[in-house]
Backbone as CSV, one residue per row, in Angstrom:
resi,resn,N_x,N_y,N_z,CA_x,CA_y,CA_z,C_x,C_y,C_z
1,MET,0.526,-1.515,-0.075,-0.443,-0.033,-0.178,0.857,1.076,-0.345
2,PRO,0.634,2.179,-0.503,1.024,3.847,-1.347,1.377,4.678,0.223
3,GLY,2.451,5.166,0.001,1.507,6.208,1.886,3.316,6.680,2.359
4,ALA,3.309,6.925,3.730,3.866,7.337,4.515,3.606,5.568,4.874
5,ARG,4.455,4.898,5.660,5.300,3.362,6.023,6.924,3.329,5.990
6,GLY,7.352,3.130,6.757,7.738,2.473,7.265,8.293,1.047,8.211
7,GLU,9.175,0.359,7.407,8.913,-1.149,7.552,10.631,-1.222,8.747
8,ALA,10.303,-2.449,8.761,12.005,-3.324,9.271,11.695,-4.546,9.690
9,THR,12.221,-4.868,9.300,12.645,-6.874,10.085,13.898,-6.640,11.478
10,ILE,13.543,-7.223,12.566,14.952,-7.750,13.438,14.783,-8.535,13.977
11,GLN,15.625,-8.971,13.721,16.111,-10.794,14.344,16.748,-10.579,16.145
12,ALA,15.806,-11.418,16.364,15.185,-11.344,17.429,15.312,-12.802,18.701
13,GLY,16.917,-13.593,18.167,17.172,-15.280,18.822,17.133,-15.779,17.651
14,GLU,16.348,-16.560,17.676,15.599,-17.904,16.288,14.388,-17.038,15.214
15,ARG,14.159,-16.446,15.217,12.609,-15.438,14.892,13.054,-13.794,14.173
16,GLU,12.425,-14.121,13.328,12.300,-12.175,12.457,11.262,-11.835,13.161
17,VAL,10.844,-10.329,13.160,10.140,-9.870,14.047,10.146,-8.413,13.366
18,HIS,8.449,-8.440,12.796,8.574,-7.461,11.574,7.598,-6.402,12.379
19,ILE,8.375,-5.063,12.390,7.580,-3.280,12.601,7.049,-3.793,11.657
20,LEU,5.991,-2.722,11.867,5.325,-1.257,10.193,4.932,-0.463,11.201
21,PHE,5.440,1.268,10.316,4.910,2.528,11.295,4.503,2.748,10.228
22,THR,3.216,3.715,10.826,2.347,4.478,10.358,1.711,5.636,10.704
23,ASN,1.490,7.098,10.137,1.315,7.440,10.901,0.147,7.968,11.680
24,ARG,-0.492,6.631,11.693,-1.650,6.054,13.179,-0.890,5.309,13.656
25,ALA,0.080,4.443,13.470,1.122,3.848,14.873,1.718,4.985,15.532
26,LEU,2.220,5.939,15.075,3.262,6.730,15.513,1.901,7.627,16.196
27,ALA,1.174,8.143,15.751,-0.442,8.060,16.233,-0.736,7.677,18.301
28,ASP,-0.338,5.905,17.597,-0.543,5.393,18.771,-0.008,5.286,20.016
29,ALA,1.585,5.796,19.588,2.402,5.491,20.478,3.051,6.647,20.624
30,GLU,2.600,8.006,20.672,2.696,8.337,20.870,1.406,9.320,22.376
31,ALA,0.547,8.201,21.738,-0.059,8.438,22.876,-0.003,7.475,24.715
32,GLN,0.778,6.757,23.770,0.881,5.608,25.058,2.410,6.485,25.723
33,ILE,2.905,6.766,25.254,4.457,7.479,25.167,5.030,8.864,26.244
34,GLY,3.559,9.393,25.830,3.253,10.477,26.706,4.287,12.153,25.660
35,LYS,4.354,11.388,24.798,5.940,12.293,23.159,5.406,12.599,22.622
36,SER,6.012,13.587,21.753,5.300,14.068,20.553,7.192,13.074,19.662
37,ILE,6.768,12.067,18.201,7.120,11.253,17.798,8.684,12.604,17.886
38,ILE,8.055,13.259,17.795,9.852,14.810,17.127,10.845,14.698,18.541
39,GLY,9.877,14.500,19.422,10.613,15.047,20.613,11.617,13.175,21.008
40,ILE,10.660,12.447,21.445,11.650,10.594,21.250,12.571,11.489,19.824
41,ALA,12.855,11.888,18.786,13.696,11.722,17.777,14.529,12.392,18.628
42,GLN,13.977,13.577,18.003,15.451,14.439,19.494,16.238,14.116,20.587
43,GLY,14.966,13.303,21.424,15.697,12.748,22.574,16.731,11.866,22.483
44,PHE,17.140,11.583,20.607,18.523,10.591,20.622,19.258,11.276,21.003
45,ALA,19.760,12.677,20.762,20.388,13.811,20.132,20.700,13.967,21.460
46,GLU,20.027,14.139,22.641,19.600,15.142,23.940,20.364,14.238,25.017
47,GLY,19.845,12.575,25.272,19.729,11.572,25.990,18.788,11.176,26.543
48,THR,17.845,12.197,26.781,16.492,12.224,26.724,15.401,10.734,26.703
49,THR,15.448,10.209,25.285,14.816,8.964,24.690,15.275,7.560,25.205
50,GLY,14.673,7.363,26.282,15.545,5.159,26.849,14.678,4.008,26.339
51,VAL,14.871,3.057,27.213,14.490,1.943,26.648,12.975,1.584,26.969
52,GLY,12.643,2.920,27.400,10.838,2.568,27.950,9.961,3.776,26.801
53,ASP,11.092,4.705,25.789,10.385,5.057,25.215,10.735,4.163,23.904
54,ILE,11.070,3.522,23.321,12.085,2.911,22.035,11.241,1.054,22.077
55,ALA,10.643,1.023,23.744,9.728,0.153,24.026,8.205,-0.388,23.387
56,HIS,8.404,1.357,23.537,6.437,1.672,23.012,6.426,1.697,21.441
57,LEU,7.460,2.178,21.465,7.148,2.079,19.794,7.800,1.106,18.991
58,LEU,8.010,0.167,19.494,7.970,-1.457,19.324,7.278,-2.041,19.148
59,ARG,6.276,-1.724,20.454,5.062,-2.253,20.376,4.199,-2.490,19.056
60,ALA,4.118,-0.242,18.947,2.965,-0.062,18.699,3.661,-0.630,16.930
61,GLY,5.019,-1.043,16.689,5.181,-0.791,15.335,4.884,-2.323,15.289
62,MET,5.630,-3.634,15.758,4.828,-4.393,15.678,3.523,-5.127,15.886
63,GLU,2.999,-3.984,16.605,1.414,-4.309,16.306,0.632,-3.856,14.762
64,ALA,1.586,-2.852,14.258,0.452,-2.797,13.778,1.100,-3.682,12.384
65,ALA,2.857,-4.078,12.549,2.883,-5.088,10.918,1.490,-6.281,12.119
66,ARG,1.528,-6.732,12.877,0.594,-8.210,12.584,-1.049,-7.737,12.380
67,ARG,-2.180,-6.672,12.887,-2.818,-6.083,11.383,-2.346,-6.298,10.670
68,ASP,-0.888,-4.913,9.678,-1.134,-5.114,8.018,-1.080,-7.215,8.039
69,ALA,-0.979,-8.005,8.486,-0.659,-9.015,7.476,-1.900,-9.695,7.857
70,ARG,-2.886,-9.086,8.426,-4.488,-10.249,8.583,-3.804,-11.447,9.415
71,ALA,-2.958,-11.694,10.522,-2.556,-12.694,10.703,-3.277,-13.077,11.371
72,GLY,-4.307,-12.471,12.520,-4.414,-13.106,13.607,-3.807,-12.896,14.830
73,GLY,-4.013,-13.270,15.823,-3.797,-13.371,16.970,-3.519,-12.699,17.939
74,LYS,-3.018,-12.646,18.617,-3.035,-11.859,20.079,-2.850,-10.213,19.543
75,VAL,-3.370,-9.471,20.233,-2.825,-8.609,20.340,-1.203,-7.911,21.402
76,VAL,-0.604,-7.257,20.569,1.528,-6.941,21.111,1.485,-6.438,22.789
77,THR,1.804,-6.505,22.871,1.305,-5.630,24.080,2.716,-6.352,24.475
78,LEU,2.983,-4.911,26.110,4.468,-3.958,26.417,5.614,-4.987,26.329
79,ASN,5.439,-6.696,27.350,5.448,-7.365,27.317,6.413,-8.023,25.920
80,ASP,5.828,-8.854,25.266,6.422,-8.751,23.849,7.338,-8.034,23.592
81,ALA,6.879,-6.713,23.296,8.008,-6.506,23.240,9.333,-5.913,23.635
82,PHE,9.746,-5.899,24.523,10.164,-6.478,25.961,11.688,-7.816,25.541
83,GLN,10.842,-7.950,25.430,11.390,-10.230,25.092,12.508,-9.493,23.500
84,VAL,11.073,-8.617,22.970,12.842,-8.648,21.572,13.699,-7.328,21.696
85,LEU,13.119,-6.848,22.936,14.781,-5.569,22.929,15.379,-6.682,23.895
86,ASP,14.945,-8.008,25.040,15.973,-9.090,25.341,16.550,-9.555,24.911
87,GLU,16.139,-10.287,23.302,17.067,-10.507,22.405,17.190,-10.211,21.126
88,ALA,17.032,-9.162,21.328,17.479,-8.758,20.022,19.570,-6.735,20.386
89,GLY,18.409,-6.991,22.091,19.679,-5.998,22.084,18.825,-4.370,21.854
90,PHE,19.567,-3.547,22.596,18.986,-1.634,22.630,19.611,-1.086,21.261
91,THR,20.521,-1.538,21.111,20.943,-0.462,19.644,20.343,-1.686,18.218
92,ALA,19.865,-3.065,17.862,19.562,-3.006,16.681,18.156,-3.145,16.907
93,VAL,17.405,-2.834,18.276,15.513,-2.082,18.295,15.607,-0.921,17.449
94,SER,16.336,-0.627,18.252,16.533,0.831,17.909,16.769,1.961,17.198
95,VAL,18.054,1.615,16.128,18.521,2.053,14.354,17.342,0.599,13.773
96,ALA,16.401,0.176,13.989,15.585,-0.941,13.267,13.749,-0.008,12.736
97,VAL,13.551,0.908,14.630,12.291,1.559,14.579,12.756,2.318,14.140
98,MET,13.776,3.241,14.821,14.209,5.416,14.013,13.886,5.304,12.570
99,GLU,14.425,4.042,11.794,15.065,3.740,11.031,13.594,4.258,10.395
100,ALA,12.974,2.810,10.571,11.202,3.303,9.416,10.131,3.967,10.251
101,VAL,10.352,4.774,11.258,9.603,6.027,11.820,10.301,7.280,10.483
102,SER,11.523,7.435,11.128,12.076,8.183,9.876,11.195,8.902,8.115
103,ALA,10.998,7.096,7.788,11.157,6.662,6.869,8.652,7.496,6.833
104,VAL,8.377,7.252,7.726,7.484,7.622,7.795,7.326,9.531,7.335
105,LEU,8.523,9.791,8.420,8.045,11.347,9.244,9.347,11.897,7.770
106,SER,9.999,11.202,7.135,10.254,12.013,6.283,9.543,11.367,4.315
107,PHE,8.533,11.436,4.915,7.555,11.211,3.580,7.385,12.530,2.793
108,THR,7.140,12.611,1.529,6.518,13.413,0.894,4.955,13.560,-0.266
109,GLY,4.840,12.495,-0.001,4.196,12.596,-1.539,3.875,12.629,-2.662
110,ASP,5.240,12.524,-2.972,6.092,13.164,-4.465,6.164,11.670,-4.617
111,GLU,6.542,10.211,-3.811,7.298,9.040,-4.176,5.318,8.446,-5.083
112,VAL,6.185,7.705,-6.608,5.118,7.735,-7.149,5.611,5.895,-7.483
113,PRO,5.092,4.670,-6.804,4.902,3.728,-7.103,5.480,2.907,-8.243
114,ASN,6.215,2.176,-9.262,6.314,2.108,-10.760,6.047,2.716,-11.297
115,ALA,6.868,3.695,-11.171,7.023,4.860,-12.304,7.630,3.972,-13.243
116,GLY,6.968,4.749,-13.880,7.209,4.005,-15.485,6.095,2.322,-15.562
117,ALA,5.600,1.670,-15.072,5.340,0.572,-15.426,3.902,0.561,-16.190
118,GLY,3.530,-0.632,-16.661,2.712,-0.367,-18.024,3.104,0.780,-19.285
119,SER,4.148,1.031,-19.373,4.430,1.934,-20.265,4.529,0.522,-21.762
120,GLY,3.720,1.310,-23.156,4.470,0.674,-24.449,4.246,-0.974,-24.035
């Protein structure tokens, strides 16, 4: 689906964990954390973004990916996110999460999927 989307895969032990961020997923995370996504991103530079912030973002991204895949199952919990953090490590999770978040925040609408496809 075109639009403001950021996706990544995190290797957590023997499994791959898919995350997806959209504006809706980011708004969900903001509501849970009580901070804006811009504030969280700036917090990396200022040293004020912590493990809890990343865990909440990760949970929102995992839940959005679960819904998008229409895989069913139970809602992703914060404990599920902490388990991934424990298995994959803070750095690997932070990089994947923030790169996916950045894709959403930097989306301009100018991206045209399959440009030139179907011609000729």
